[in-house]
Every structure is written in structure tokens, then in C-alpha cells.
N, C-alpha and C positions, 0 to 999 in steps of 0.2 A: 316705731322702729328702735331697734337696738344698736347702740355703737360702741364700738371697740376701737381704742386709741392706743398707738405705739409711737415712739421716738426713734425707733432703729429700724433700718428694713430687713433685718434678719429675723427676728420673732414676727414681723409683719407678714413676711413671706412665708414662714413656717404655718402661721394662724391660718392664713390663705388657703394653703395646702390642705390643711385639716380640713377646713370647711368644705372643701371641694370633694374630698375624700368621704365625707357625710353625706354628699349627693346635694349639698346647697350651691346655689349661685349667688354669692355676696356681692354686694356694689361695693366698691373702694375708691378711696380717694387720697392721692398724695400731694401735699402742699408742703414747700420747704422742707422742714424736718418732722414733719407731722404725718402720720400714717394711719387713715381711718378706714375702717370696715363697718357696713352696716347690713343688718339683717331684719327679718320681719320678726314680730313679736311672738307668733303664733308657732313656735318651734317644737311644741309639745315638752313635756316635762323632763323625761330622760335625756332626749337630745338637747335640751336647755341646760340640764345641769352638766352633761358632757362637756359642752362647748364652755361653760364657764371654768370647770375644771382647768381645762387645756388653755383658756385664757389666763387664768391665775399664772399657770406654769410660764408661759410667755411674757407675763409683765416681770415674772422674777428673772427671767433670762435678759429682759429689757434693762432691769435694774443692775444685774451684773455686769453687762456690757458698760453701762454707763458708769459703774463704779471704776471699771478697769480703764475707761478712757480717762476719769478723772484722776486715777492714780498716776496714770501716764503723764498727766499734765497738772501736777498737784499745785500749781500758781492760780488754776482757774477752777473756782467752786460755783456751781450755780444748780437751781433746781426750779422747778416750776409745776403748775397745776394747770390743766386744760379746764376751761369755764366755756359752757355752752350757754349762749344767751338764747332768750325767747325767740328772738328775731331771726334766729338760726346762724348767728355769728359765733365763731369759735376765736377766744382769746386766751392768752396766757396771763397766769399770775405768778410772778416771782416770788419764791419763797426760800427762806433761808434752808440751806441743804442737810444742816444738821435737825433743825425744827421737824422739817420734812420727814427726815429718816426716822425721828422719833416718833411722830404720828402712825407712820406706815409700820413701825415695828408692833403698834397695838390694833391697827384696823386695817381690815382687807381694804383691796382698793375699791371694791363696791361700796363699802360702808362708808370709805373717805368720800367717795362720789356723791353719796347721799347726802353726807353733811354739806359739801361744796354745793349741790344743787338747791338744798334748802335754804342757804344763805343767799343765791343768786336770785330765787324765787321771791325770797323777803325784800330783798333791794329792788327789784323789778316790778313786784307787785306789792308796796307796802300795806300792811294790815295794822292799824292802829289800835286795835282791840287788846286788852290784855291777855294772858295765857289763859286766865280763868275764863273771860269771856268767850275766848275760842272754844275751849272745852264744853263750855255749857252749849255752844251753838249759836250765841248771840249774834246778830248780823251786824256787819261794819256799817258804822253810821255814816259813812262816806260814799 
């Protein structure tokens, strides 16, 4: 299942509308300030690329809206990363806004998500083999 996350209802609504215009019936969930949309993974290459491109646009809009709100309330600076745990729980990791901004200036949201997911996987399923042992395909002794 593919998951798309927003922190503002405006890009969330636009993304939902876009998906429905594509003939899809996405599942969605709203909890506090977290807006999630779920789609099956078997979308086809062309549709999947179109959805990813629009999602990137909506993430940019989400960031612009966040930045405007931060500028309006310059005493309050916060940023976070959504972390999806293997048990299905979603938690937030607070991150220094300047650091997150520097990361996002270099990585796409998908790339950063891949890094976060790799870290979560390593924490939840520790593998004590060295990188060389993993590359050679040696089994975990535990």
C-alpha cells in the first residue's frame, strides 16, 4: 500500500481531488494535524509517475503554507518527520527546522523517506552483521 502524508488540509484536499479525477478511490485518514492517503501499489507506471509528480507539487505547497505560517509566527519554529513503524503506528520525530530544510534542499521527499525508513527498519530489526557480510549475503548469526 502506498501512503501519502500531508500536514495541511489544502494540499491534502487537492491531492484527493486529483486522485479521484484519475478514476481512483483512495482511502484517507485524518488524525489531529496529520492527513494520510492510501493507494494500492499496482497503479501502472504512467499513472504512478503522474501521481508522484503531483504529490511532489503538493508537498511543495504544503511546505510553502508551513513557511508562511512560520513567518507569521516567527517566535515558533518546529519541524518533524513522520515515522511509520512496522506495527502500523505512526509517530513524529522532531527535527531542527534549519537542519530539515537543508536536508530537503538536497533530497526529494521520497529519497528522504527512504533514508528514514531504512533507519526505522535497522532499529526495529537489528542486524549485527557488518556491511561487508550483508553484501556477501552471509546469514545473521542470531
